[in-house]
C-alpha positions in Angstrom: -26.6 102.5 -41.9 -23.0 101.6 -42.4 -20.3 100.4 -40.2 -17.2 99.1 -42.3 -14.5 96.9 -41.0 -11.5 95.5 -42.4 -7.9 94.9 -41.7 -4.4 96.2 -42.0 -4.0 93.9 -45.4 -5.9 92.2 -47.7 -3.7 89.0 -48.1 -2.3 86.9 -45.4 -1.1 83.5 -45.7 -3.4 81.7 -43.1 -6.8 83.4 -44.4 -7.8 81.4 -47.4 -7.2 77.7 -48.7 -6.3 77.6 -51.5 -4.6 80.9 -52.0 -6.0 83.2 -54.6 -3.8 84.1 -57.3 -2.2 87.6 -56.5 -4.4 89.6 -59.0 -7.6 88.1 -57.3 -6.4 88.7 -53.2 -8.3 92.0 -53.0 -11.4 90.8 -54.6 -11.4 87.7 -52.4 -10.6 89.8 -49.2 -13.6 92.1 -50.0 -16.1 89.3 -49.9 -15.2 89.4 -46.2 -14.7 92.8 -45.1 -15.8 96.3 -46.6 -12.7 98.3 -46.1 -8.9 97.9 -45.9 -5.8 100.0 -44.9 -3.7 100.3 -48.1 -0.1 100.1 -45.9 1.4 99.4 -49.1 1.2 102.9 -50.6 3.2 104.1 -47.4 6.1 102.2 -48.4 6.2 102.4 -52.2 3.8 104.0 -54.6 2.2 101.6 -56.8 2.3 102.0 -60.8 -0.9 103.2 -62.3 -1.5 100.0 -63.8 -1.3 98.3 -60.3 -3.9 100.6 -59.0 -6.3 99.9 -61.9 -5.8 96.2 -61.2 -6.8 96.8 -57.1 -9.9 99.1 -58.6 -11.1 96.3 -60.8 -11.6 94.1 -58.1 -13.8 96.4 -55.9 -17.2 98.1 -55.8 -17.6 101.8 -55.1 -19.1 101.0 -51.6 -15.8 99.4 -50.4 -13.4 101.8 -48.6 -9.9 101.9 -49.6 -7.5 104.0 -47.3 -4.7 105.0 -49.3 -1.6 106.0 -47.0 0.7 108.7 -48.2 4.2 107.7 -48.9 6.6 107.8 -46.2 8.7 110.5 -48.0 6.0 113.1 -47.8 4.8 112.2 -44.0 8.2 111.2 -42.5 11.3 112.5 -44.6 9.7 115.8 -45.6 7.3 115.9 -42.8 4.7 117.5 -45.1 6.9 120.6 -45.6 8.1 119.2 -49.4 7.8 116.1 -51.3 5.7 117.7 -53.9 7.0 115.5 -56.5 6.4 112.0 -54.8 2.9 113.4 -53.6 2.1 114.4 -57.3 3.4 110.6 -58.6 1.2 109.2 -55.8 -2.2 111.2 -56.4 -1.7 110.1 -60.1 -1.3 106.4 -59.3 -4.1 106.3 -57.1 -6.5 108.0 -59.7 -7.7 104.9 -61.2 -9.2 103.7 -57.8 -10.9 107.0 -56.9 -14.5 105.5 -57.1 -13.3 103.2 -54.1 -10.9 105.6 -52.8 -12.6 106.7 -49.3 -9.8 108.6 -48.1 -6.1 109.8 -48.0 -4.5 108.4 -44.8 -2.0 111.1 -43.5 -0.1 108.9 -41.2 2.7 111.1 -39.0 5.7 110.4 -36.9 5.8 110.4 -33.1 8.3 113.3 -33.3 5.5 115.6 -35.3 4.0 117.4 -32.7 2.2 120.8 -31.4 4.9 122.6 -33.1 4.3 121.3 -36.5 0.6 121.8 -36.8 1.3 124.9 -39.0 2.8 122.6 -41.5 -0.4 120.4 -41.3 -2.7 123.0 -41.6 -1.0 124.3 -44.9 -0.9 121.0 -46.1 -4.5 119.5 -45.9 -6.2 122.3 -47.8 -3.5 121.5 -50.8 -5.0 118.1 -51.2 -7.4 116.9 -53.9 -11.0 117.2 -53.4 -13.0 113.8 -53.9 -11.4 111.6 -51.3 -11.8 112.2 -47.7 -9.0 112.7 -44.8 -8.0 110.7 -42.3 -4.7 111.7 -40.0 -3.2 109.9 -37.6 -0.8 111.5 -34.9 1.1 109.7 -32.4 2.9 112.7 -30.5 2.2 112.2 -26.5 1.1 115.6 -26.4 -2.0 115.1 -28.4 -3.4 112.8 -26.2 -2.0 113.8 -22.6 -2.6 118.0 -23.0 -6.0 119.3 -23.7 -4.9 122.4 -25.5 -2.7 120.8 -27.9 -5.7 118.4 -28.4 -7.8 121.5 -29.0 -5.4 122.8 -31.5 -5.3 119.8 -33.6 -9.1 119.5 -33.6 -9.4 123.0 -35.2 -6.8 122.1 -37.8 -8.5 118.8 -38.5 -12.1 120.6 -38.6 -11.1 123.3 -41.0 -10.0 121.3 -43.7 -12.9 118.4 -42.8 -10.4 115.8 -41.9 -10.8 112.9 -39.5 -8.8 112.1 -36.5 -7.6 108.1 -36.5 -7.7 106.7 -33.3 -4.9 103.9 -32.9 -6.1 101.9 -30.0 -3.1 99.7 -28.3 -4.7 99.5 -24.9 -5.3 95.7 -25.3 -1.8 95.1 -27.1 0.1 96.9 -23.8 -2.5 95.4 -21.2 -0.4 92.0 -20.5 3.2 91.1 -21.0 4.0 89.9 -24.9 3.5 86.2 -24.9 4.4 85.3 -28.5 7.0 86.7 -30.8 4.5 88.6 -33.0 3.6 90.4 -29.5 7.5 91.0 -28.7 7.7 92.5 -32.2 4.4 94.6 -31.7 5.6 96.0 -28.4 8.6 97.3 -30.1 7.0 99.1 -32.7 3.4 100.2 -32.0 2.8 103.3 -30.1 1.4 103.5 -26.4 -0.8 105.8 -25.8 -4.1 106.7 -24.6 -7.7 105.4 -25.8 -9.2 108.4 -27.8 -13.1 107.8 -28.4 -14.4 111.1 -29.7 -15.6 111.6 -33.3 -15.0 114.5 -35.2 -16.9 114.4 -38.5 -19.4 111.6 -40.3 -16.8 109.0 -40.8 -14.7 108.3 -37.7 -11.6 106.0 -38.3 -10.8 103.6 -35.6 -7.5 101.0 -35.7 -7.9 98.8 -32.9 -4.9 96.3 -31.8 -5.4 93.4 -30.0 -3.5 90.2 -29.0 -2.8 86.9 -30.6 -5.1 85.4 -28.1 -8.6 86.0 -29.8 -10.5 85.8 -26.5 -8.4 88.4 -25.2 -8.6 90.6 -28.4 -12.5 90.3 -28.1 -12.6 91.2 -24.5 -10.4 94.2 -25.3 -12.7 95.9 -27.8 -15.5 95.9 -25.5 -15.7 99.8 -24.9 -15.8 100.5 -28.6 -18.8 98.6 -29.2 -21.1 100.9 -27.2 -19.0 103.8 -28.9 -19.6 102.9 -32.4 -23.2 101.9 -31.8 -23.4 105.5 -30.4 -21.9 106.8 -33.5 -24.4 105.0 -35.8 -27.1 106.4 -33.7 -25.7 109.9 -34.5 -26.1 109.1 -38.3 -22.2 108.5 -38.8 -20.5 105.9 -40.9 -17.4 104.7 -39.0 -14.5 102.6 -40.4 -12.9 100.2 -37.8 -9.9 98.0 -38.7 -9.0 94.9 -36.2 -4.9 94.7 -35.8 -3.5 91.6 -34.1 0.1 90.9 -33.9 0.3 88.2 -36.2 -3.1 89.2 -38.0 -3.6 85.6 -38.9 -7.4 85.8 -36.7 -7.9 89.3 -38.0 -10.1 88.7 -40.8 -12.4 86.7 -38.7 -12.2 89.3 -35.8 -13.3 92.2 -38.1 -16.3 90.3 -39.0 -17.0 89.0 -35.2 -16.9 92.9 -34.2 -19.3 93.9 -37.1 -21.3 91.3 -35.5 -21.1 92.4 -31.9 -22.3 96.0 -33.2 -25.1 95.1 -35.1 -26.2 92.8 -32.2 -26.7 96.3 -30.5 -28.0 98.1 -33.6 -30.3 95.5 -35.1 -30.7 97.8 -38.1 -27.1 98.1 -39.5 -26.6 96.7 -42.6 -25.0 93.4 -42.7 -21.8 92.3 -44.1 -21.9 90.4 -47.1 -21.7 86.3 -46.8 -19.1 84.8 -48.6 -18.8 81.3 -49.2 -16.8 80.2 -45.9 -13.1 79.5 -46.5 -11.5 76.3 -45.1 -9.5 78.2 -42.5 -12.6 80.7 -41.7 -13.2 78.5 -38.5 -12.3 80.7 -35.5 -15.8 81.6 -34.8 
């Protein structure tokens, strides 16, 4: 029984003191968390050598989620970008032992009228890693029939529907510069909790106030515990606007679920870093 937790990055200036060398930061992060969002691949495809260095820092039970490049998902909207996709898949190949899923993050304008492109695109992805799809168009959350259509497309490809829960972020006006910035960038959509497949994915976005973040994730504790009871193995990513507390909060979330499900396998116990004193 495994619950994987992680953050939107594997390097943050406030997480470790002293800061590990760049070539060791993913390994140091993986001592604390068991999954990571590969956001960097969304903005630029790394070299194959870089992917090799990431792979050398991970074990096969770690879950690396690699986001498809922005030109494929946003510029070509899944209707082109074959060269960019091929270059990305080739670069990611050395990471395959830890590459848990390819993450298809779609723009807010990608709506019901684009489902044909998604249905054609997903089966063309390589076998091996799973597929996680994140949509942000309001119709998929507010219109039952459109949600059902999306689910049919995802189920046909064995893909997970990534939930991005920002309800805690938007529960009160922003109070910090990072919260103000997040309010301008993050989607504002209803919380969605149904799971489709064996590996549900949740992105939970809290506040810069750690206690508000903890209070806001309360509905997810029972949901995740329920998934575990059904034999699913979820991944939960914890975000905050500045992400300074995210590493400790991800571990805290795992501990709170484990209090509900004592048979849950514990996280690794690294030597505590100087700044890991939040909890």
